DSSP file (Angstrom, degrees, kcal/mol; ACC not computed):
  #  RESIDUE AA STRUCTURE BP1 BP2  ACC     N-H-->O    O-->H-N    N-H-->O    O-->H-N    TCO  KAPPA ALPHA  PHI   PSI    X-CA   Y-CA   Z-CA
    1    1 A X              0   0    0      0, 0.0     2,-0.3     0, 0.0     0, 0.0   0.000 360.0 360.0 360.0 127.3  101.4   98.8  258.7
    2    2 A X        -     0   0    0      2,-0.0     2,-0.5     0, 0.0     0, 0.0  -0.694 360.0-151.2 -92.8 142.2  103.4  102.0  258.3
    3    3 A X        -     0   0    0     -2,-0.3     2,-0.5     2,-0.0     0, 0.0  -0.946   9.0-156.4-112.5 132.7  101.8  105.4  258.2
    4    4 A X        -     0   0    0     -2,-0.5     2,-0.6     2,-0.0    -2,-0.0  -0.907   9.8-139.6-111.2 133.5  103.5  108.2  256.3
    5    5 A X        -     0   0    0     -2,-0.5     2,-0.4     2,-0.0    -2,-0.0  -0.814  19.0-155.6 -90.6 122.6  103.0  111.8  257.0
    6    6 A X        -     0   0    0     -2,-0.6     2,-0.6    34,-0.0    -2,-0.0  -0.821  16.8-123.7 -99.4 137.9  102.8  113.8  253.8
    7    7 A X        -     0   0    0     -2,-0.4    34,-2.2    34,-0.1     2,-0.4  -0.701  28.3-156.2 -79.9 121.9  103.7  117.5  253.9
    8    8 A X  E     -A   40   0A   0     -2,-0.6     2,-0.4    32,-0.2    32,-0.2  -0.838   3.5-157.5-103.3 135.3  100.7  119.4  252.5
    9    9 A X  E     -A   39   0A   0     30,-3.4    30,-2.1    -2,-0.4     2,-0.5  -0.882   2.7-156.0-110.7 143.1  101.1  122.9  251.0
   10   10 A X  E     -A   38   0A   0     -2,-0.4   107,-0.6    28,-0.2     2,-0.5  -0.976   9.1-172.2-120.1 119.3   98.4  125.5  250.7
   11   11 A X  E     -Ab  37 117A   0     26,-3.1    26,-3.2    -2,-0.5     2,-0.4  -0.950   8.7-159.6-112.0 122.9   98.9  128.1  248.0
   12   12 A X  E     -Ab  36 118A   0    105,-2.7   107,-3.6    -2,-0.5     2,-0.6  -0.858   7.7-147.0-108.3 135.9   96.4  130.9  248.0
   13   13 A X  E     - b   0 119A   0     22,-1.1     2,-0.5    -2,-0.4    22,-0.3  -0.885  14.7-143.3 -99.4 125.4   95.6  133.1  245.1
   14   14 A X        -     0   0    0    105,-2.2     2,-1.5    -2,-0.6   107,-0.4  -0.748  19.8-121.5 -88.0 131.8   94.7  136.7  246.0
   15   15 A X    >   +     0   0    0     -2,-0.5     3,-0.9     1,-0.2     4,-0.4  -0.571  34.3 178.4 -75.3  94.2   92.0  138.2  243.9
   16   16 A X  T >>  +     0   0    0     -2,-1.5     4,-2.2     1,-0.2     3,-0.6   0.679  63.8  79.9 -70.9 -18.6   93.9  141.1  242.5
   17   17 A X  H 3> S+     0   0    0     13,-0.4     4,-2.4     1,-0.2    -1,-0.2   0.773  82.8  62.7 -68.2 -22.5   91.0  142.4  240.4
   18   18 A X  H <> S+     0   0    0     -3,-0.9     4,-0.9     2,-0.2    -1,-0.2   0.912 109.1  42.2 -65.5 -38.7   89.3  144.0  243.3
   19   19 A X  H <> S+     0   0    0     -3,-0.6     4,-1.4    -4,-0.4     3,-0.5   0.917 112.8  54.2 -68.5 -43.8   92.3  146.3  243.7
   20   20 A X  H  X S+     0   0    0     -4,-2.2     4,-2.3     1,-0.2     6,-0.4   0.885 103.8  55.1 -59.4 -40.2   92.5  146.8  240.0
   21   21 A X  H  < S+     0   0    0     -4,-2.4     4,-0.4     1,-0.2    -1,-0.2   0.836 107.8  50.5 -64.0 -31.6   88.9  148.0  239.7
   22   22 A X  H  < S+     0   0    0     -4,-0.9    -1,-0.2    -3,-0.5    -2,-0.2   0.819 124.5  23.9 -75.0 -30.2   89.5  150.7  242.3
   23   23 A X  H  < S+     0   0    0     -4,-1.4    -2,-0.2    -3,-0.3    -1,-0.2   0.521 114.7  57.8-117.9  -5.7   92.6  152.1  240.7
   24   24 A X  S >< S-     0   0    0     -4,-2.3     3,-2.1    -5,-0.2     4,-0.1   0.458  86.4-131.2-110.5  -0.4   92.6  151.3  237.0
   25   25 A X  T 3  S-     0   0    0     -4,-0.4    -4,-0.1     1,-0.3    -3,-0.1   0.833  72.8 -59.8  54.7  33.0   89.3  152.8  235.8
   26   26 A X  T 3  S+     0   0    0     -6,-0.4    -1,-0.3     2,-0.2    -5,-0.1   0.515 111.8 116.4  78.2   5.0   88.5  149.6  234.0
   27   27 A X  S <  S+     0   0    0     -3,-2.1    27,-0.6    -7,-0.2     2,-0.4   0.922  79.8  23.4 -73.4 -43.8   91.6  149.6  231.8
   28   28 A X  E     -F   53   0B   0     -8,-0.2     2,-0.3    25,-0.2    -2,-0.2  -0.918  65.4-177.9-122.2 148.0   93.2  146.5  233.2
   29   29 A X  E     -F   52   0B   0     23,-2.5    23,-2.6    -2,-0.4     2,-0.4  -0.975   8.5-163.7-146.9 133.4   91.7  143.6  235.0
   30   30 A X  E     -F   51   0B   0     -2,-0.3     2,-0.5    21,-0.2   -13,-0.4  -0.964   9.2-166.3-115.5 132.0   93.4  140.5  236.5
   31   31 A X  E     +F   50   0B   0     19,-3.0    19,-2.5    -2,-0.4     2,-0.4  -0.974   8.1 177.5-124.9 122.3   91.2  137.5  237.3
   32   32 A X        -     0   0    0     -2,-0.5    17,-0.2    17,-0.2   -15,-0.1  -0.946  39.0-102.9-118.4 142.4   92.5  134.6  239.5
   33   33 A X        -     0   0    0     15,-0.4   -20,-0.2    -2,-0.4     2,-0.0  -0.384  43.9-115.8 -61.3 138.9   90.3  131.6  240.5
   34   34 A X        +     0   0    0    -22,-0.1    -1,-0.1    -2,-0.0   -20,-0.1  -0.318  69.6  39.3 -73.0 159.2   89.1  132.0  244.1
   35   35 A X  S    S-     0   0    0    -22,-0.3   -22,-1.1     2,-0.0     2,-0.2  -0.214  86.7 -56.3  98.5 175.2   90.2  129.5  246.8
   36   36 A X  E     -A   12   0A   0    -24,-0.2     2,-0.6    -2,-0.1   -24,-0.2  -0.607  34.3-138.8 -93.6 152.1   93.2  127.7  247.9
   37   37 A X  E     -A   11   0A   0    -26,-3.2   -26,-3.1    -2,-0.2     2,-0.5  -0.965  20.2-160.5-107.0 122.5   95.3  125.2  245.9
   38   38 A X  E     +A   10   0A   0     -2,-0.6     2,-0.3   -28,-0.2   -28,-0.2  -0.916  21.7 156.5-109.6 127.1   96.3  122.2  248.0
   39   39 A X  E     -A    9   0A   0    -30,-2.1   -30,-3.4    -2,-0.5     2,-0.3  -0.889  37.2-108.0-143.1 169.5   99.2  120.2  246.9
   40   40 A X  E >   -A    8   0A   0     -2,-0.3     3,-2.2   -32,-0.2    71,-0.2  -0.780  44.3 -90.5-105.1 146.6  101.8  117.8  248.2
   41   41 A X  T 3  S+     0   0    0    -34,-2.2    71,-0.2    -2,-0.3     3,-0.1  -0.244 113.3  26.6 -52.7 136.2  105.5  118.5  248.7
   42   42 A X  T 3  S+     0   0    0     69,-2.1    68,-0.5     1,-0.3    -1,-0.3   0.157  97.3 114.4  95.0 -18.1  107.5  117.5  245.6
   43   43 A X    <   -     0   0    0     -3,-2.2    68,-2.9    67,-0.2     2,-0.4  -0.188  65.6-119.4 -77.2 173.6  104.6  118.0  243.2
   44   44 A X        -     0   0    0     65,-0.2     2,-0.4    66,-0.2    65,-0.2  -0.949  30.7-174.6-112.1 137.6  104.2  120.6  240.4
   45   45 A X  E     -I  108   0C   0     63,-2.5    63,-3.0    -2,-0.4     2,-0.5  -0.974  14.8-151.8-132.7 147.5  101.3  123.0  240.5
   46   46 A X  E     -I  107   0C   0     -2,-0.4     2,-0.7    61,-0.2    61,-0.2  -0.982   7.8-153.3-120.2 123.9  100.1  125.7  238.1
   47   47 A X  E     -I  106   0C   0     59,-3.2    59,-2.5    -2,-0.5     2,-0.1  -0.859  21.5-140.1 -96.3 116.5   98.3  128.8  239.4
   48   48 A X        +     0   0    0     -2,-0.7   -15,-0.4    57,-0.2     2,-0.3  -0.398  27.5 165.8 -80.1 152.3   96.0  130.1  236.7
   49   49 A X        -     0   0    0    -17,-0.2    55,-2.1    -2,-0.1     2,-0.3  -0.910  13.2-167.9-163.5 136.7   95.4  133.7  236.0
   50   50 A X  E     -FG  31 103B   0    -19,-2.5   -19,-3.0    -2,-0.3     2,-0.3  -0.840   9.7-163.0-121.8 164.1   93.8  135.7  233.1
   51   51 A X  E     -F   30   0B   0     51,-2.2     2,-0.4    -2,-0.3   -21,-0.2  -0.971  13.3-152.8-144.8 157.6   93.9  139.3  232.3
   52   52 A X  E     +F   29   0B   0    -23,-2.6   -23,-2.5    -2,-0.3     2,-0.3  -0.995  27.2 159.6-128.3 137.3   92.2  142.0  230.2
   53   53 A X  E     -F   28   0B   0     -2,-0.4   -25,-0.2   -25,-0.2   -26,-0.1  -0.994  43.4-144.7-155.1 153.4   93.9  145.1  229.0
   54   54 A X  S    S+     0   0    0    -27,-0.6     2,-0.3    -2,-0.3   -26,-0.1   0.432  77.2  99.7 -95.1  -2.0   93.7  147.8  226.4
   55   55 A X        -     0   0    0    -28,-0.2     3,-0.5     1,-0.1    -2,-0.1  -0.693  70.0-142.4 -88.3 136.3   97.5  147.9  226.1
   56   56 A X  S    S+     0   0    0     -2,-0.3     2,-0.4     1,-0.3    -1,-0.1   0.804  96.1  33.5 -69.3 -28.9   99.0  146.0  223.1
   57   57 A X  S    S-     0   0    0     22,-0.0    -1,-0.3     2,-0.0    22,-0.1  -0.691  83.1-166.8-127.2  79.1  102.0  144.8  225.1
   58   58 A X        -     0   0    0     -3,-0.5     2,-0.5    -2,-0.4    -5,-0.0  -0.323  10.2-148.5 -68.7 147.7  101.0  144.2  228.7
   59   59 A X        -     0   0    0     17,-0.0    65,-2.7     2,-0.0     2,-0.4  -0.981  18.8-169.7-115.2 123.2  103.6  143.7  231.4
   60   60 A X  E     -DC  77 123A   0     17,-2.6    17,-2.5    -2,-0.5     2,-0.4  -0.893   6.7-157.9-120.4 145.5  102.5  141.3  234.2
   61   61 A X  E     -DC  76 122A   0     61,-3.3    61,-2.2    -2,-0.4     2,-0.4  -0.973   4.5-153.6-126.1 131.9  104.1  140.6  237.5
   62   62 A X  E     -DC  75 121A   0     13,-2.6    12,-2.7    -2,-0.4    13,-1.1  -0.869  18.8-173.7-100.1 139.5  103.8  137.6  239.9
   63   63 A X  E     -DC  73 120A   0     57,-2.7    57,-1.9    -2,-0.4     2,-0.4  -0.923  14.7-149.5-130.2 155.9  104.4  138.1  243.6
   64   64 A X  E     -DC  72 119A   0      8,-2.3     8,-3.3    -2,-0.3     2,-0.4  -0.990  11.8-175.3-125.2 133.7  104.6  135.9  246.7
   65   65 A X  E     - C   0 118A   0     53,-3.0    53,-3.0    -2,-0.4     2,-0.4  -0.975   1.9-175.0-131.8 121.0  103.6  136.9  250.2
   66   66 A X    >   -     0   0    0     -2,-0.4     3,-1.9     4,-0.3    51,-0.1  -0.943  56.4 -34.0-117.1 137.5  104.1  134.7  253.2
   67   67 A X  T 3  S-     0   0    0     -2,-0.4    51,-0.1     1,-0.2    50,-0.0  -0.281 117.9 -31.5  58.2-138.5  102.9  135.5  256.7
   68   68 A X  T 3  S+     0   0    0      2,-0.0    -1,-0.2    -3,-0.0     2,-0.0   0.215 106.2 120.6 -96.6  13.6  103.1  139.2  257.5
   69   69 A X  S <  S-     0   0    0     -3,-1.9     3,-0.1     1,-0.1     2,-0.1  -0.307  72.8 -94.4 -74.9 160.7  106.1  139.7  255.3
   70   70 A X        -     0   0    0      1,-0.1    -4,-0.3    -5,-0.1    -1,-0.1  -0.378  53.2 -88.1 -68.2 152.5  106.2  142.2  252.4
   71   71 A X        -     0   0    0     -6,-0.1     2,-0.4    -8,-0.1    -6,-0.2  -0.345  41.2-141.1 -61.8 143.9  105.4  140.7  248.9
   72   72 A X  E     -D   64   0A   0     -8,-3.3    -8,-2.3    -3,-0.1     2,-0.3  -0.917  15.7-118.8-109.3 134.1  108.4  139.3  247.1
   73   73 A X  E     +D   63   0A   0     -2,-0.4   -10,-0.2   -10,-0.2     3,-0.1  -0.541  33.5 173.6 -67.4 128.7  108.8  139.8  243.3
   74   74 A X  E     -     0   0A   0    -12,-2.7    12,-2.8     1,-0.4     2,-0.3   0.830  56.0 -36.2 -98.9 -58.5  108.8  136.4  241.6
   75   75 A X  E     -DE  62  85A   0    -13,-1.1   -13,-2.6    10,-0.2    -1,-0.4  -0.990  42.9-139.2-161.9 163.1  108.8  137.3  237.9
   76   76 A X  E     -D   61   0A   0      8,-2.8     2,-0.4    -2,-0.3     8,-0.4  -0.956  13.5-160.3-127.1 150.7  107.6  139.6  235.2
   77   77 A X  E     +D   60   0A   0    -17,-2.5   -17,-2.6    -2,-0.3     6,-0.2  -0.999  18.8 166.8-134.1 133.6  106.4  138.7  231.7
   78   78 A X  S    S-     0   0    0      4,-2.2     2,-0.4    -2,-0.4     5,-0.1   0.796  78.1  -2.9-106.0 -57.7  106.1  141.0  228.7
   79   79 A X  S >  S-     0   0    0      3,-0.3     3,-3.5   -22,-0.1    -1,-0.4  -0.992 114.4 -50.3-140.0 132.2  105.6  138.7  225.8
   80   80 A X  B 3  S-K   97   0D   0     17,-0.7    17,-2.4    -2,-0.4    18,-0.1  -0.164 127.8 -10.1  42.3-110.9  105.6  134.9  226.0
   81   81 A X  T 3  S+     0   0    0     15,-0.2    -1,-0.3    -4,-0.1     2,-0.2   0.381 106.0 116.5 -97.8   3.9  108.8  134.0  227.9
   82   82 A X    <   +     0   0    0     -3,-3.5    -4,-2.2    15,-0.1    -3,-0.3  -0.495  48.3  64.9 -74.7 141.7  110.3  137.5  227.8
   83   83 A X  S    S-     0   0    0     -6,-0.2     2,-0.3    -2,-0.2    -6,-0.2  -0.925  79.8 -65.7 143.4-166.3  110.8  139.2  231.2
   84   84 A X        -     0   0    0     -8,-0.4    -8,-2.8    -2,-0.3     2,-0.4  -0.907  27.8-161.6-123.0 148.5  112.7  138.8  234.4
   85   85 A X  B     -E   75   0A   0     -2,-0.3   -10,-0.2   -10,-0.2     5,-0.1  -0.999  30.7-113.6-127.7 130.8  112.7  136.2  237.1
   86   86 A X    >>  -     0   0    0    -12,-2.8     3,-2.0    -2,-0.4     4,-1.0  -0.329  30.1-116.7 -61.2 143.5  114.2  136.9  240.6
   87   87 A X  G >4 S+     0   0    0      1,-0.3     3,-0.7     2,-0.2     4,-0.4   0.851 111.9  56.0 -52.5 -43.2  117.3  134.8  241.3
   88   88 A X  G 34 S+     0   0    0      1,-0.2    -1,-0.3     2,-0.1     4,-0.1   0.659 114.4  40.1 -69.1 -13.1  115.8  132.8  244.2
   89   89 A X  G X> S+     0   0    0     -3,-2.0     4,-2.4   -15,-0.2     3,-0.6   0.514  86.9  94.9-109.2  -8.1  112.8  131.7  242.0
   90   90 A X  T << S+     0   0    0     -4,-1.0    -2,-0.1    -3,-0.7    -3,-0.1   0.822  81.5  53.8 -57.4 -36.9  114.6  130.9  238.7
   91   91 A X  T 34 S+     0   0    0     -4,-0.4    -1,-0.2     1,-0.2    -2,-0.1   0.856 126.2  13.6 -71.2 -35.8  115.1  127.2  239.3
   92   92 A X  T <4 S+     0   0    0     -3,-0.6    17,-2.5    -4,-0.1     2,-0.4   0.571 109.5  76.0-121.1 -11.7  111.5  126.2  240.1
   93   93 A X  E  <  +J  108   0C   0     -4,-2.4     2,-0.3    15,-0.2    15,-0.2  -0.872  51.3 156.8-109.8 135.2  109.1  129.0  239.1
   94   94 A X  E     -J  107   0C   0     13,-2.2    13,-3.2    -2,-0.4     2,-0.3  -0.982  14.5-176.4-151.2 161.9  108.1  129.8  235.5
   95   95 A X  E     -J  106   0C   0     -2,-0.3     2,-0.4    11,-0.2    11,-0.1  -0.978  11.6-155.6-158.6 147.3  105.4  131.5  233.5
   96   96 A X        -     0   0    0      9,-0.6     2,-0.5    -2,-0.3     9,-0.4  -0.992  19.2-136.8-127.9 124.2  104.5  132.1  229.8
   97   97 A X  B     -K   80   0D   0    -17,-2.4     2,-0.7    -2,-0.4   -17,-0.7  -0.687  14.9-163.3 -80.9 123.5  102.4  135.0  228.8
   98   98 A X  B  >> -H  103   0B   0      5,-3.1     5,-1.7    -2,-0.5     4,-1.3  -0.897   6.8-174.2-109.3 102.0   99.8  133.9  226.2
   99   99 A X  T  45S+     0   0    0     -2,-0.7    -1,-0.2     3,-0.2     5,-0.0   0.808  82.8  54.7 -67.2 -30.3   98.4  137.0  224.5
  100  100 A X  T  45S+     0   0    0      1,-0.2    -1,-0.2     3,-0.1    -2,-0.0   0.949 120.0  30.0 -68.5 -49.3   95.8  135.1  222.6
  101  101 A X  T  45S-     0   0    0      2,-0.1    -2,-0.2   -51,-0.0    -1,-0.2   0.558 103.8-132.1 -84.2  -8.9   94.3  133.4  225.6
  102  102 A X  T  <5 +     0   0    0     -4,-1.3   -51,-2.2     1,-0.2     2,-0.3   0.948  61.3 131.8  53.2  53.1   95.2  136.4  227.8
  103  103 A X  B   < -GH  50  98B   0     -5,-1.7    -5,-3.1   -53,-0.2   -53,-0.2  -0.947  40.3-177.7-133.0 154.1   96.6  134.2  230.4
  104  104 A X        -     0   0    0    -55,-2.1    -7,-0.2    -2,-0.3   -54,-0.1  -0.494  19.7-171.5-148.6  70.6   99.8  134.1  232.4
  105  105 A X        -     0   0    0     -9,-0.4    -9,-0.6     1,-0.1     2,-0.6  -0.322  18.6-132.5 -69.0 148.3   99.8  131.0  234.7
  106  106 A X  E     -IJ  47  95C   0    -59,-2.5   -59,-3.2   -11,-0.1     2,-0.5  -0.904  18.0-158.9-103.1 121.9  102.5  130.5  237.3
  107  107 A X  E     -IJ  46  94C   0    -13,-3.2   -13,-2.2    -2,-0.6     2,-0.5  -0.885   6.4-170.9-104.0 126.7  104.1  127.1  237.3
  108  108 A X  E     -IJ  45  93C   0    -63,-3.0   -63,-2.5    -2,-0.5     3,-0.3  -0.976   8.8-162.6-118.6 121.1  105.9  126.0  240.5
  109  109 A X        +     0   0    0    -17,-2.5   -65,-0.2    -2,-0.5   -66,-0.1  -0.675  64.9  14.6-102.9 156.8  107.9  122.7  240.3
  110  110 A X  S    S-     0   0    0    -68,-0.5    -1,-0.2    -2,-0.2   -66,-0.2   0.932  89.5-137.8  48.8  58.7  109.2  120.5  243.1
  111  111 A X        -     0   0    0    -68,-2.9   -69,-2.1    -3,-0.3     2,-0.3  -0.073  21.7-165.6 -50.4 141.4  107.0  122.1  245.7
  112  112 A X    >   -     0   0    0    -71,-0.2     3,-2.3    -3,-0.1     4,-0.3  -0.881  34.9-110.7-124.2 157.8  108.5  122.9  249.1
  113  113 A X  G >  S+     0   0    0     -2,-0.3     3,-1.9     1,-0.3  -103,-0.2   0.852 117.3  64.7 -56.6 -33.6  106.8  123.7  252.4
  114  114 A X  G 3  S+     0   0    0      1,-0.3    -1,-0.3  -105,-0.1    -3,-0.0   0.599  87.2  71.6 -67.4  -9.3  108.3  127.2  252.1
  115  115 A X  G <   +     0   0    0     -3,-2.3     2,-0.5     2,-0.1    -1,-0.3   0.596  67.1 112.1 -80.6 -10.8  106.1  127.7  248.9
  116  116 A X    <   +     0   0    0     -3,-1.9     2,-0.3    -4,-0.3  -105,-0.2  -0.513  52.6 103.9 -64.5 115.9  103.0  127.9  251.1
  117  117 A X  E    S-b   11   0A   0   -107,-0.6  -105,-2.7    -2,-0.5     2,-0.5  -0.957  76.4 -75.8-172.3 179.7  102.0  131.5  250.6
  118  118 A X  E     -bC  12  65A   0    -53,-3.0   -53,-3.0    -2,-0.3     2,-0.4  -0.898  44.3-163.9 -98.4 130.2   99.6  134.0  249.0
  119  119 A X  E     +bC  13  64A   0   -107,-3.6  -105,-2.2    -2,-0.5     2,-0.3  -0.932  12.5 170.9-115.8 137.5  100.4  134.5  245.3
  120  120 A X  E     - C   0  63A   0    -57,-1.9   -57,-2.7    -2,-0.4     2,-0.4  -0.984  21.2-141.1-147.4 161.3   99.0  137.3  243.2
  121  121 A X  E     + C   0  62A   0   -107,-0.4     2,-0.3    -2,-0.3   -59,-0.2  -0.898  17.8 176.4-121.5 144.9   99.4  139.0  239.9
  122  122 A X  E     - C   0  61A   0    -61,-2.2   -61,-3.3    -2,-0.4     2,-0.3  -0.964  23.1-125.3-142.4 160.5   99.4  142.6  238.8
  123  123 A X  E  >  - C   0  60A   0     -2,-0.3     4,-2.3   -63,-0.2   -63,-0.2  -0.723  25.2-116.9-104.0 158.8   99.9  144.6  235.6
  124  124 A X  H  > S+     0   0    0    -65,-2.7     4,-2.6    -2,-0.3     5,-0.2   0.888 117.0  52.4 -57.5 -40.7  102.4  147.4  235.1
  125  125 A X  H  > S+     0   0    0    -66,-0.3     4,-1.9     2,-0.2    -1,-0.2   0.831 107.4  51.6 -70.2 -31.8   99.6  149.8  234.4
  126  126 A X  H  > S+     0   0    0      2,-0.2     4,-2.2     1,-0.2    -1,-0.2   0.934 111.9  47.1 -65.7 -46.1   97.9  148.8  237.7
  127  127 A X  H  X S+     0   0    0     -4,-2.3     4,-2.5     1,-0.2     6,-0.3   0.910 112.7  48.2 -63.1 -42.8  101.1  149.4  239.6
  128  128 A X  H  X>S+     0   0    0     -4,-2.6     5,-1.5     1,-0.2     4,-0.8   0.876 113.0  47.8 -69.6 -35.5  101.8  152.8  237.9
  129  129 A X  H  <5S+     0   0    0     -4,-1.9    -1,-0.2    -5,-0.2    -2,-0.2   0.879 114.4  47.9 -68.3 -36.5   98.2  154.0  238.5
  130  130 A X  H  <5S+     0   0    0     -4,-2.2    -2,-0.2     1,-0.2    -1,-0.2   0.898 117.5  39.0 -71.0 -41.6   98.4  152.9  242.2
  131  131 A X  H  <5S-     0   0    0     -4,-2.5    -1,-0.2    -5,-0.2    -2,-0.2   0.477 110.2-114.8 -92.5  -0.9  101.8  154.4  242.9
  132  132 A X  T  <5       0   0    0     -4,-0.8    -3,-0.2    -5,-0.2    -4,-0.1   0.712 360.0 360.0  78.8  19.8  101.2  157.6  240.9
  133  133 A X      <       0   0    0     -5,-1.5    -4,-0.2    -6,-0.3    -5,-0.1   0.476 360.0 360.0 -73.5 360.0  103.9  156.9  238.4
């Protein structure tokens, strides 16, 4: 009997809304389900996220942070599929902003061990309030 070792990935969602509540005065809120997402190499996973905003055209950003490294920009979404995706993520990472459901899930295809990281979402208004823009 052969035993196969499967590569397991752990994707963690950081609860960005605790930061948002401190700096946004309740204008924007991002909610991500707590806990880790555990998946196998080669699979597709979708990281859920919803938002609340008083702005008619929200701009949302997904980031990836692994280890003690600085967060890396993955993509931004303005409306549906409009926005930018960083070159290194274009092939396997995607997201569609749904204004009706107020959701912007991140889909990662063909998972790799290097995808094990903390993923989080922020809004443009959160970033501008935080950085004093």
